[in-house]
C-alpha positions as CSV (number, residue, x, y, z in Angstrom):
1,M,-107.6,70.0,55.5
2,F,-108.0,73.4,54.0
3,N,-107.0,76.5,56.0
4,M,-108.6,79.9,56.0
5,K,-107.6,83.2,57.5
6,A,-110.3,85.6,58.7
7,A,-110.5,89.0,60.3
8,V,-113.4,90.4,62.4
9,C,-113.4,94.2,62.8
10,D,-115.9,95.4,65.4
11,D,-115.7,97.8,68.3
12,E,-117.9,95.6,70.5
13,R,-116.1,92.5,71.8
14,V,-119.4,90.5,72.2
15,F,-119.6,90.4,68.4
16,H,-116.0,89.1,68.2
17,K,-117.0,86.1,70.3
18,E,-120.4,85.5,68.5
19,I,-118.9,85.7,65.0
20,S,-115.9,83.6,66.0
21,F,-118.2,80.9,67.4
22,L,-120.4,80.7,64.3
23,M,-117.4,80.7,61.9
24,R,-115.6,78.0,63.8
25,K,-118.8,75.9,64.0
26,Y,-119.5,76.2,60.2
27,M,-115.9,75.6,59.2
28,K,-115.5,72.6,61.4
29,A,-118.6,71.1,59.6
30,K,-116.8,71.8,56.3
31,N,-113.5,70.3,57.5
32,I,-111.8,73.7,57.2
33,E,-109.4,75.0,59.8
34,I,-109.9,78.8,60.4
35,F,-107.6,81.3,62.0
36,I,-109.3,84.5,63.2
37,D,-107.8,87.9,64.1
38,F,-109.8,90.6,65.8
39,Y,-109.6,94.4,65.3
40,E,-111.4,97.1,67.3
41,N,-111.5,99.6,64.5
42,G,-110.9,100.1,60.8
43,E,-107.7,102.0,61.3
44,K,-106.0,99.0,63.1
45,L,-107.2,96.6,60.4
46,L,-105.9,98.9,57.6
47,R,-102.5,99.1,59.3
48,S,-102.2,95.4,59.5
49,E,-99.9,93.7,57.0
50,K,-101.7,90.4,57.4
51,E,-103.6,88.8,54.5
52,Y,-107.1,87.4,54.9
53,D,-109.4,85.3,52.9
54,I,-112.5,86.9,54.4
55,I,-113.1,90.0,56.5
56,F,-116.2,90.8,58.6
57,L,-116.8,94.5,59.3
58,D,-119.1,96.4,61.6
59,Y,-120.4,99.4,59.6
60,Q,-120.9,101.6,62.7
61,M,-117.5,102.2,64.4
62,E,-115.8,105.2,65.9
63,G,-113.4,106.9,63.5
64,I,-113.3,105.3,60.1
65,N,-116.6,103.3,59.7
66,G,-117.0,99.9,58.1
67,I,-118.1,101.2,54.8
68,E,-115.0,103.5,54.5
69,T,-112.8,100.6,55.6
70,A,-114.3,98.3,53.0
71,E,-113.7,100.8,50.3
72,K,-110.1,101.2,51.2
73,L,-109.6,97.4,51.5
74,R,-111.2,96.7,48.1
75,K,-108.8,99.2,46.5
76,A,-105.8,97.6,48.2
77,L,-106.9,93.9,48.3
78,P,-109.4,93.3,45.5
79,T,-109.5,89.5,46.0
80,V,-110.6,89.6,49.7
81,L,-114.3,89.2,50.5
82,S,-115.6,91.7,53.0
83,F,-119.0,91.6,54.6
84,L,-120.7,94.5,56.4
């Protein structure tokens, strides 16, 4: 079984649950085990020292928004996929 690490960065917890449910359902069908971490804002995600295979970002967040977070992530981690 293949493993994947994902991050969800959104300031609304309801989206954490929805995205997590959809990812787990999809990955289970593909026989992939997924580990998901949640972040409430871009600053917390950028301070994290964890590595991810995929990152989902909300583009409208307080403080640093998802677009700014994605730009900083792409500079620091060019191999990570990020979706806004």
